[in-house]
C-alpha positions as CSV (number, residue, x, y, z in Angstrom):
1,X,1.4,21.7,54.1
2,X,4.6,19.7,53.9
3,X,4.2,16.1,52.5
4,X,6.6,13.3,52.3
5,X,7.1,13.7,48.4
6,X,8.0,17.7,48.6
7,X,10.2,17.1,51.6
8,X,12.3,14.4,50.3
9,X,13.1,16.0,46.9
10,X,16.4,17.2,46.3
11,X,16.5,19.9,43.3
12,X,19.6,19.4,41.9
13,X,19.6,15.6,42.1
14,X,16.1,15.9,40.3
15,X,17.5,18.1,37.5
16,X,20.3,15.8,37.0
17,X,17.9,12.7,36.8
18,X,15.6,14.8,34.2
19,X,18.7,15.4,32.2
20,X,19.7,11.7,32.4
21,X,16.1,10.8,31.2
22,X,16.4,13.3,28.3
23,X,19.5,11.5,27.2
24,X,18.1,8.3,27.2
25,X,15.0,9.1,25.4
26,X,16.7,9.3,22.1
27,X,18.0,5.9,22.5
28,X,14.7,4.6,23.4
29,X,13.3,6.3,20.3
30,X,15.8,4.8,17.9
31,X,15.1,1.2,19.6
32,X,11.4,1.8,19.0
33,X,12.4,2.4,15.4
34,X,14.3,-0.6,15.2
35,X,11.5,-2.7,16.4
36,X,9.1,-0.8,14.2
37,X,10.8,-1.7,11.0
38,X,11.4,-5.4,12.2
39,X,7.8,-5.5,12.6
40,X,7.3,-4.1,9.4
41,X,9.6,-6.1,7.6
42,X,8.1,-9.5,9.0
43,X,4.6,-8.3,7.8
44,X,6.0,-7.6,4.6
45,X,7.5,-10.9,4.2
46,X,4.4,-12.6,5.3
47,X,2.1,-10.9,2.6
48,X,4.8,-11.2,0.1
49,X,4.9,-15.2,0.7
50,X,1.2,-15.4,0.0
51,X,0.8,-12.8,-2.9
52,X,0.7,-14.2,-6.5
53,X,2.3,-12.0,-9.3
54,X,0.3,-11.3,-12.2
55,X,1.2,-9.9,-15.6
56,X,-0.3,-9.9,-18.9
57,X,1.9,-10.1,-22.3
58,X,1.1,-8.9,-25.8
59,X,-1.7,-10.2,-27.4
60,X,-3.3,-11.2,-23.8
61,X,-7.1,-10.4,-23.5
62,X,-8.2,-8.7,-20.3
63,X,-11.5,-7.6,-18.8
64,X,-11.5,-4.1,-17.4
65,X,-13.1,-3.0,-14.0
66,X,-16.0,-0.7,-14.2
67,X,-15.7,0.8,-11.0
68,X,-12.1,2.2,-12.4
69,X,-13.4,3.4,-15.7
70,X,-17.0,4.9,-14.6
71,X,-18.2,3.5,-17.8
72,X,-21.7,2.4,-16.6
73,X,-23.5,3.0,-13.5
74,X,-26.3,0.6,-13.5
75,X,-26.5,-0.1,-9.7
76,X,-25.7,-3.1,-7.8
77,X,-26.9,-5.5,-10.6
78,X,-24.7,-3.8,-13.3
79,X,-21.6,-5.8,-14.7
80,X,-18.6,-5.5,-12.7
81,X,-15.9,-5.9,-15.4
82,X,-16.2,-5.2,-19.1
83,X,-14.5,-6.4,-22.3
84,X,-12.5,-8.2,-23.4
85,X,-9.9,-6.1,-24.4
86,X,-6.5,-7.0,-26.1
87,X,-3.0,-5.7,-24.4
88,X,-1.4,-3.9,-26.8
89,X,1.7,-2.6,-24.9
90,X,3.1,-3.6,-21.2
91,X,4.8,-0.2,-19.6
92,X,6.4,0.1,-16.3
93,X,5.1,-0.7,-12.8
94,X,1.9,-2.6,-14.1
95,X,0.5,-0.2,-16.4
96,X,-1.0,-1.2,-19.7
97,X,-2.2,0.0,-23.0
98,X,-5.5,-1.8,-24.0
99,X,-7.2,-2.1,-27.7
100,X,-10.9,-2.7,-28.0
101,X,-12.2,-5.7,-29.9
102,X,-12.8,-3.4,-32.8
103,X,-9.5,-2.2,-33.2
104,X,-10.0,1.3,-31.1
105,X,-7.0,2.1,-28.9
106,X,-8.1,3.2,-25.4
107,X,-7.1,6.8,-24.6
108,X,-5.2,6.2,-21.5
109,X,-3.2,3.5,-19.8
110,X,-4.5,0.7,-17.3
111,X,-3.1,-0.4,-13.9
112,X,-3.2,-4.2,-13.7
113,X,-5.0,-3.9,-10.3
114,X,-8.1,-2.9,-12.5
115,X,-7.7,-5.8,-15.3
116,X,-8.4,-9.3,-14.9
117,X,-7.4,-12.2,-17.2
118,X,-10.1,-12.9,-20.1
119,X,-10.1,-16.8,-21.3
120,X,-11.3,-16.8,-24.6
């Protein structure tokens, strides 16, 4: 049964329009990628404007997160932090070597996200 859409469609013109849409698709993708990069940069600037940088120096005392060390599993009433530990060495990208109060060096490095300043 002929309908208006099938009767008016010109196959050659339709193929040309489809090719044109495919050519314009790359431009659209590029515009979307640029818009996405701008939005991501804007969010990064917003976040970085409000974040405080934390670093520790040699000799500072810190607490270590129990969640990261898996030292004690006492349920919800267990202490969240253990320590204090002394910062023995500062490595790259926020990694630190720690020493306990009795002088024993902890066997691995600890990320700054799992440490908190201790005020003695």
